[in-house]
C-alpha positions in Angstrom: 27.6 -4.6 47.9 26.0 -1.9 46.9 28.3 0.7 48.0 30.8 -1.3 46.5 28.7 -0.4 43.4 28.1 2.9 43.9 31.9 3.1 45.0 32.9 1.8 41.3 30.9 3.6 39.0 31.9 7.0 40.6 35.9 5.8 40.3 34.8 5.2 36.6 33.6 8.6 36.0 36.3 9.9 37.8 39.3 8.4 35.8 37.3 9.3 32.5 37.3 13.4 33.7 33.4 12.5 34.1 30.2 12.9 36.9 28.2 10.2 38.1 24.8 9.6 38.8 23.3 7.2 41.1 22.1 4.3 38.9 18.2 4.8 41.1 17.7 8.4 40.3 19.3 7.3 36.3 15.9 5.2 36.4 13.5 7.2 37.5 14.4 9.5 34.5 11.4 8.6 32.7 8.5 10.1 35.7 10.5 13.8 35.0 10.5 13.3 31.2 7.4 12.0 30.6 5.6 15.4 30.4 8.4 17.2 28.2 7.7 15.2 25.9 4.3 14.6 26.1 4.1 18.8 25.4 6.9 18.2 22.2 4.8 15.9 20.4 1.8 18.5 20.1 4.1 20.7 18.8 2.9 19.3 14.9 6.7 18.1 13.6 5.1 15.9 10.9 3.3 18.8 9.4 6.2 19.8 7.3 6.6 16.6 6.2 2.9 15.8 5.3 3.2 18.9 3.3 5.8 17.7 1.3 4.4 14.2 0.3 1.1 16.1 -0.5 2.4 18.4 -2.3 4.1 15.7 -4.4 0.8 13.9 -4.7 -1.6 17.0 -6.1 0.5 17.2 -8.6 0.7 13.9 -9.7 -3.1 13.9 -9.8 -3.6 17.2 -11.5 -1.1 15.7 -14.0 -2.4 12.3 -14.6 -6.3 13.9 -15.3 -5.4 16.7 -17.4 -3.3 15.0 -19.3 -3.4 11.8 -19.0 -6.4 10.3 -18.1 -8.3 11.8 -21.5 -6.0 9.8 -24.2 -6.1 6.8 -21.7 -10.4 7.4 -22.3 -10.0 7.9 -26.3 -8.0 5.2 -27.0 -9.3 2.5 -24.5 -6.3 1.8 -22.2 -8.3 0.1 -19.1 -9.2 -2.5 -21.8 -6.2 -3.3 -24.1 -4.0 -3.4 -20.3 -6.4 -4.9 -18.5 -5.5 -1.6 -15.9 -8.4 0.5 -14.8 -7.8 4.4 -14.7 -6.1 5.6 -11.7 -7.8 6.9 -8.9 -6.7 9.6 -5.8 -6.1 7.2 -3.5 -3.8 5.2 -5.6 -1.7 8.3 -5.7 -1.7 8.7 -1.4 -1.2 5.3 -0.9 1.9 3.8 0.9 4.5 1.8 -0.6 3.5 -1.4 -0.9 6.1 -4.5 -0.8 4.1 -8.2 -2.2 5.6 -11.7 -1.4 5.2 -14.1 -4.0 6.5 -18.0 -3.3 5.3 -21.3 -3.5 3.3 -22.7 -1.1 5.2 -23.4 2.5 8.6 -21.4 1.7 7.9 -18.6 4.4 6.0 -16.0 3.0 3.6 -15.3 6.3 6.6 -16.3 8.6 8.5 -13.4 6.5 6.0 -10.9 6.9 5.8 -12.1 11.0 9.6 -11.9 11.4 9.0 -8.1 10.0 6.8 -7.3 12.2 7.5 -8.8 15.3 4.6 -10.8 16.4 1.9 -12.9 15.0 -1.4 -10.7 12.6 -5.2 -11.5 12.3 -5.5 -14.3 9.8 -2.0 -15.3 9.5 -2.1 -19.6 9.4 1.5 -20.7 9.1 2.4 -24.5 8.5 3.9 -27.1 5.8 1.0 -27.4 4.4 -0.9 -25.0 1.5 -2.0 -22.8 4.7 -2.5 -19.0 3.0 -5.3 -19.8 0.5 -6.2 -15.6 -0.1 -4.5 -12.5 -0.8 -4.2 -10.7 2.6 -3.2 -7.1 3.0 -1.3 -6.2 5.7 -2.2 -2.1 6.8 -2.0 -0.3 9.9 -4.6 0.6 12.4 -5.7 1.0 15.9 -7.1 -2.0 16.4 -6.8 -5.8 15.4 -9.1 -7.1 12.8 -9.6 -8.7 9.7 -11.5 -6.6 6.9 -13.9 -9.1 4.1 -12.8 -8.4 0.6 -16.0 -7.5 -0.9 -15.2 -4.1 2.0 -11.9 -3.0 1.5 -12.1 -2.9 -2.2 -15.2 -0.2 -1.6 -13.1 1.0 1.3 -12.4 5.7 0.5 -9.0 5.5 1.9 -7.5 2.0 0.4 -6.5 2.2 -3.6 -8.1 -1.6 -3.8 -10.9 -0.6 -5.8 -9.7 -1.8 -8.6 -10.2 -5.0 -7.9 -13.6 -5.8 -8.1 -13.3 -6.6 -11.8 -11.9 -9.6 -10.5 -15.6 -10.7 -9.3 -17.2 -12.2 -5.9 -14.9 -15.2 -6.8 -12.1 -13.4 -5.7 -12.9 -10.8 -3.1 -14.0 -14.0 -1.6 -10.4 -14.9 -1.2 -9.0 -11.0 0.2 -9.1 -9.8 2.9 -7.2 -7.2 4.8 -5.2 -7.7 8.5 -5.6 -4.8 10.5 -3.1 -4.4 13.7 -1.3 -1.7 15.3 2.7 -1.4 14.1 5.4 1.1 13.5 6.4 -1.3 10.2 3.1 -0.6 9.2 3.0 2.4 9.7 5.5 3.2 6.3 4.5 0.4 4.0 1.3 -2.0 3.3 2.6 -6.0 3.0 1.0 -7.8 1.0 0.7 -11.7 1.3 -0.3 -14.0 -1.6 -1.9 -17.4 -1.7 1.2 -20.4 -2.0 1.8 -21.3 -5.5 0.3 -25.2 -6.6 1.6 -26.8 -9.0 -1.4 -29.4 -10.3 -3.2 -28.2 -13.2 -6.6 -29.0 -10.8 -5.7 -26.9 -8.0 -4.9 -24.3 -10.2 -7.9 -24.5 -12.0 -10.2 -24.5 -8.9 -9.0 -21.3 -7.6 -12.4 -19.5 -9.2 -10.2 -16.4 -10.5 -7.3 -15.6 -12.5 -4.4 -16.1 -10.2 -1.9 -14.5 -12.3 -3.9 -11.3 -13.6 -4.3 -10.3 -9.5 -0.3 -10.7 -8.8 -0.6 -8.8 -11.9 -2.6 -6.1 -10.3 -0.7 -6.1 -7.4 2.8 -5.7 -9.0 1.5 -2.9 -11.1 1.1 -0.7 -7.8 3.8 -3.1 -6.0 7.0 -0.6 -4.7 8.8 -4.6 -4.2 7.9 -7.7 -5.1 9.4 -10.7 -3.1 10.2 -13.7 -4.7 10.5 -16.8 -2.0 12.1 -19.8 -2.6 12.8 -22.7 -0.5 16.4 -24.4 -0.5 14.7 -27.6 -0.7 12.5 -27.1 -3.2 13.8 -25.1 -6.0 11.8 -26.4 -9.1 9.7 -23.7 -11.0 6.2 -25.5 -11.4 4.1 -24.1 -14.3 2.2 -21.1 -12.3 4.8 -20.0 -10.6 6.3 -19.7 -14.0 3.2 -18.1 -15.4 3.6 -15.5 -12.1 7.2 -14.6 -13.2 6.1 -14.3 -17.0 3.4 -11.5 -15.7 6.2 -9.4 -13.5 7.6 -8.8 -16.7 8.5 -5.2 -16.8 9.0 -5.1 -13.7 12.7 -6.3 -12.4 13.7 -3.4 -10.8 11.4 -4.5 -7.8 12.1 -7.9 -7.5 13.9 -9.3 -5.2 14.8 -12.5 -4.8 14.6 -15.0 -1.0 16.6 -18.6 -1.2 14.7 -19.5 2.4 16.1 -21.7 4.9 19.2 -22.0 4.3 20.3 -23.0 7.2 19.2 -26.7 7.4 21.7 -26.9 4.8 25.4 -27.1 5.0 28.4 -24.4 3.2 29.1 -27.1 0.4 24.9 -28.0 -0.8 23.9 -24.4 -0.1 27.0 -23.2 -2.9 25.3 -26.5 -5.4 21.4 -25.2 -4.2 22.6 -21.3 -4.8 24.1 -22.4 -8.5 21.1 -24.4 -9.2 18.6 -21.3 -8.5 20.5 -18.8 -10.6 20.1 -21.2 -13.1 16.8 -22.4 -13.3 15.8 -17.8 -13.0 17.8 -17.7 -15.8 16.1 -20.2 -17.7 12.7 -18.6 -16.6 12.8 -15.0 -16.6 14.6 -13.3 -20.3 16.8 -11.3 -18.9 20.5 -11.2 -19.3 21.1 -9.8 -15.8 20.9 -11.9 -12.8 18.7 -11.2 -10.0 19.7 -10.6 -6.6 19.2 -13.3 -4.5 18.9 -12.7 -0.5 20.0 -15.7 1.1 19.0 -17.3 5.0 16.5 -18.3 7.5 14.1 -15.4 7.4 12.0 -16.1 10.8 12.8 -15.4 14.2 13.9 -18.7 15.1 17.5 -19.6 15.4 19.8 -21.1 12.8 19.9 -24.5 12.9 23.9 -24.3 11.0 25.9 -21.7 12.1 28.0 -22.5 9.0 27.1 -19.6 7.4 25.7 -17.6 10.3 28.0 -14.5 8.8 27.0 -14.7 5.4 23.3 -14.8 6.5 23.1 -11.9 8.7 24.9 -9.7 5.9 22.4 -11.3 3.9 19.9 -10.3 5.5 21.1 -6.9 6.6 20.8 -6.4 3.2 17.5 -7.2 2.5 15.9 -5.0 5.4 18.0 -1.5 4.2 16.6 -2.4 1.0 12.9 -2.4 2.3 13.5 0.1 4.9 14.2 2.7 2.3 11.7 2.1 0.9 9.3 4.7 1.8 11.7 8.0 1.1 12.0 6.7 -2.2 8.1 6.4 -3.0 7.6 9.8 -4.8 10.2 8.7 -7.3 8.8 5.4 -7.3 5.5 7.2 -8.3 7.0 9.3 -10.8 8.8 6.0 -12.2 5.5 4.4 -12.8 3.5 6.8 -14.2 5.6 7.4 -16.7 5.8 4.0 -17.8 2.5 4.3 -17.9 2.9 7.9 -20.0 4.9 6.0 -22.8 2.8 3.1 -22.8 -0.7 5.2 -23.4 1.6 7.1 -26.1 2.4 3.5 -28.1 -1.5 2.7 -27.5 -2.7 5.9 -29.2 -0.5 6.1 -32.0 -1.4 2.1 -32.3 -5.3 2.6 -32.5 -4.7 5.9 -34.6 -3.1 3.8 -37.4 -5.7 1.0 -37.3 -8.0 3.6 -37.6 -6.7 5.4 -40.7 -6.4 2.2 -42.6 -9.9 1.6 -42.1 -11.9 1.9 -45.5 -14.6 4.2 -45.1 -18.2 2.6 -46.7 -17.5 -1.3 -47.3 -14.9 -4.3 -46.8 -14.3 -3.3 -42.8 -14.7 -7.1 -41.9 -12.1 -8.5 -44.6 -9.7 -4.9 -44.0 -9.5 -6.0 -40.0 -8.8 -9.3 -40.4 -6.0 -8.5 -43.1 -4.6 -6.0 -40.3 -5.4 -8.2 -37.9 -2.8 -11.0 -39.0 0.0 -8.6 -40.3 -0.2 -6.9 -36.6 3.9 -7.9 -37.3 4.3 -5.5 -40.1 1.9 -2.9 -38.2 4.4 -2.5 -35.9 7.2 -2.0 -37.6 5.6 0.8 -39.5 4.3 3.1 -36.4 7.7 2.2 -35.0 10.0 3.6 -37.5 6.9 6.1 -38.2 6.8 7.8 -34.9 10.6 6.9 -33.5 9.3 4.5 -31.1 11.2 2.1 -29.0 10.8 -1.1 -29.1 9.7 -1.7 -25.7 6.9 0.5 -25.3 4.6 -1.8 -27.5 2.2 -4.0 -25.5 3.0 -7.8 -25.8 2.1 -8.7 -29.7 -0.1 -12.1 -28.6 -2.1 -10.5 -26.0 -2.7 -7.4 -28.0 -3.5 -9.5 -31.0 -6.2 -11.6 -29.3 -7.9 -8.2 -27.6 -8.3 -6.6 -31.0 -10.3 -9.6 -31.8 -12.8 -8.0 -29.9 -13.2 -4.7 -31.1 -14.6 -3.0 -34.4 -12.0 -0.9 -35.7 -14.5 1.5 -37.5 -15.2 2.5 -33.5 -12.3 3.3 -33.1 -11.0 7.0 -31.8 -8.9 8.5 -34.6 -5.9 9.9 -33.6 -5.5 13.3 -31.7 -2.1 15.3 -32.1 -3.4 17.6 -29.5 -3.7 15.0 -27.0 0.1 13.3 -28.0 1.3 17.1 -27.7 -0.3 17.1 -23.9 1.4 13.3 -22.9 4.8 15.0 -24.8 4.4 17.5 -21.8 4.1 15.4 -19.2 7.6 14.1 -20.1 9.0 16.7 -20.8 8.2 19.5 -18.7 5.3 18.8 -16.2 7.4 15.9 -14.5 11.1 16.5 -14.7 9.7 20.2 -12.9 8.7 17.9 -10.0 12.0 16.1 -10.5 13.8 19.1 -9.4 11.7 19.4 -6.1 13.0 15.7 -5.4 16.9 15.6 -3.5 20.0 15.5 -6.3 23.7 15.3 -6.2 23.5 19.1 -7.8 21.7 20.5 -3.9 23.6 22.5 -2.1 23.6 21.3 1.5 21.3 24.1 2.1 18.7 23.4 -0.4 19.3 19.7 -0.1 18.3 20.4 3.4 15.0 22.3 2.0 14.2 19.8 0.0 14.1 16.5 2.5 12.5 18.3 5.6 11.7 15.5 8.1 11.0 13.0 5.0 14.1 11.8 5.1 13.2 9.9 9.0 10.5 7.7 7.2 12.1 4.5 7.3 10.8 1.0 8.4 12.2 -0.2 11.5 14.1 -3.5 11.2 14.5 -6.4 13.2 16.9 -7.5 14.8 17.9 -11.1 16.3 21.3 -11.2 17.6 20.8 -14.3 19.8 19.8 -16.0 15.9 22.6 -15.5 14.7 24.5 -17.5 17.5 25.5 -13.6 19.1 24.3 -12.6 22.3 21.3 -9.8 21.9 21.7 -6.8 24.3 18.5 -6.2 25.3 18.0 -10.5 26.4 20.8 -10.4 28.2 17.3 -10.0 29.3 16.9 -13.9 29.4 17.6 -13.0 33.1 14.8 -10.5 34.9 17.2 -8.7 37.0 19.4 -7.7 33.9 23.0 -8.5 33.6 25.6 -8.0 35.9 28.1 -4.9 36.0 31.1 -6.7 35.3 29.6 -8.7 32.3 29.5 -6.8 28.8 25.9 -6.8 28.0 25.3 -4.0 31.8 23.6 -1.1 30.9 23.4 1.3 33.7 20.6 3.6 31.9 18.1 -0.3 31.3 15.5 0.3 33.4 15.3 4.0 32.8 15.1 2.9 28.7 11.6 1.3 29.9 10.7 3.9 31.8 11.1 6.4 28.9 9.3 3.8 25.9 5.7 5.6 26.2 7.6 8.7 26.2 9.1 8.1 23.7 6.4 6.4 21.5 4.2 9.2 22.3 6.4 11.5 19.8 5.4 9.0 17.0 9.0 8.2 16.0 8.3 7.4 12.3 10.0 3.3 12.1 11.8 3.9 14.9 13.6 7.0 14.3 13.3 10.8 15.9 13.5 13.6 13.3 16.5 16.0 13.8 13.3 18.9 14.0 11.7 16.3 16.7 14.5 15.5 19.2 15.9 19.5 18.7 11.6 20.7 20.2 12.3 17.8 23.1 15.8 19.0 23.9 15.1 22.7 23.7 12.3 23.2 25.9 14.9 22.0 28.6 15.8 25.2 29.0 19.4 24.5 28.3 21.7 26.7 26.3 22.8 25.9 23.2 26.0 25.2 23.2 24.9 22.6 26.0 22.8 21.1 23.7 25.6 20.6 20.9 27.3 19.0 23.1 24.7 16.9 24.1 23.5 16.0 20.8 27.0 14.9 19.5 27.7 12.5 22.6 24.0 10.9 22.2 23.4 10.6 18.6 26.2 7.9 18.3 25.4 6.5 14.8 26.2 10.0 13.5 22.9 9.5 11.4 21.3 12.8 12.7 18.1 10.7 14.0 17.5 9.7 17.4 16.4 5.7 17.9 14.7 4.7 21.6 18.7 4.0 23.2 20.1 7.3 22.1 16.9 9.4 22.9 17.4 7.7 26.3 21.1 8.9 26.9 20.2 12.6 26.1 17.7 12.6 28.8 20.2 11.0 30.9 22.8 13.8 29.7 20.2 16.8 30.5 19.1 15.4 33.5 22.4 15.6 35.0 22.9 18.9 34.1 19.2 20.2 35.2 19.3 18.4 38.4 22.4 17.5 39.2 24.4 20.5 37.6 27.2 18.5 37.2 29.1 19.7 33.7 28.7 17.7 30.2 31.3 15.3 29.8 34.2 14.9 26.8 32.8 11.5 25.9 30.7 8.9 27.6 31.5 6.0 29.5 30.6 2.8 28.1 28.5 2.1 31.1 25.8 4.5 29.4 26.6 3.8 26.3 23.8 0.9 24.9 25.6 -2.0 24.0 24.2 -2.3 20.7 26.3 0.9 19.8 29.6 0.7 21.7 31.0 -1.3 19.0 30.7 2.1 16.9 32.8 4.3 19.9 35.5 1.3 20.0 36.1 1.2 16.6 35.7 4.9 16.0 38.5 5.5 19.0 40.7 3.6 17.5 40.6 5.5 14.4 38.2 3.4 12.2 35.2 4.0 10.8 31.6 1.6 10.3 30.2 3.7 7.8 
């Protein structure tokens, strides 16, 4: 049997005018290349990307401290908007994803599915199990961090949570674990939203205000709904209300949809959109992803293709969050500047209407009662859009706690500083980010390695009733050569896993620069490396995932150790099973992109 296998492999290579290599040598690749990979790791390929990110963050910090913070302090922005002043750590923070929903809709299961493992402090069950806010962060070891300690951590952006007091901080914790997902983003798991007034009151803290605090800092907010529990309770409605102004961040998930058939799914989906339309005061419809977002196989395969596509769309939205982090921070700062500017005009107007000697209290009460007309007057005088004004009811309640005579008068030079941010500083900063006007050279210079910052996606082919390429797997000796799932380099992939991880892939991918450094160290000629790259980068995305890295190492080893010529194309036995469809479609004249 061994001779027949060897003969068949040799025949496959010769028929394709290619060379072949014994499987035993293929499986020893890991030993030969580990040293090269570890050496390349020290080349510092991430320095450029880190420097670019630090430059944007440092400029935003300077703009905020010099132009915005003085106006925030003068006009009491932190009091009226219940939003503390920004700290340096918040500008440096990773993108945050917050999950919100009623109890037992699958928030914690969704996080576990993304991470591919359990995390410290995870509790899953049909009852309300998650009774606290949990922030998942990357770290060298597994442990939980109490909320009080987390709020004073110098490298984490949670200092502002101290304002909610000990009653909240005792219900807040950090869950630290080593994870390739958490290298790029931070996940925030929230307690299940309850429907009873008694349970809501007994939380000991204002749940909606805490959600609003996280929403201001989140890059994506995921609202989860159970296909069997579409009712929107009062607390859930109040929570959705505080998300107003963050509609661009919200994604909805209709979870556990595999437990109903196609006809029922159509009705449930329509009912959910109707409920959301009643709750969210917006003419636009929110994007709703339908499926079963955990690792278990679907219970009903009627809609498996739809669920697979929906999950892929959502995961792609999550994967690109790190790439959009700089734009998101600029976007949030622009929103904050507009609010500060409008607040300055309001406070300045109220101050100017106050008498200098007598009748101050009476005039204050009159102004508060006439606040709608005050807003209209300021809007027309300074040509401000209505969307920049605070909620009039909440703002009026805040004004009742103040003395207008103590307000600061309007300083036009501070308003000019805010205008400079919107017209000069931030537009110049945006020019450093990629745009359609860029040439290929300038685009490459701007992106550097930052484009490699993605979130690795969970792949579960068996979940959707398909064979998972790497779980041919269920058999510890792998697939037979006659099977479609056979991969000649499968054992080599296992051996090369450590060397691949030692190169510190970002989101599971080696950037072009880092992959180039690995290949250059082989000593092959530039033309040879160009051919090897074209063969190895199967999906043509410019990055090496683990499987493409293994193929590249295999080709280099064959040329160096055996002196074989580089083939014109790869035989299917060397192509990773997960990428064979790409080659087949490309060879057939189609495109998968």
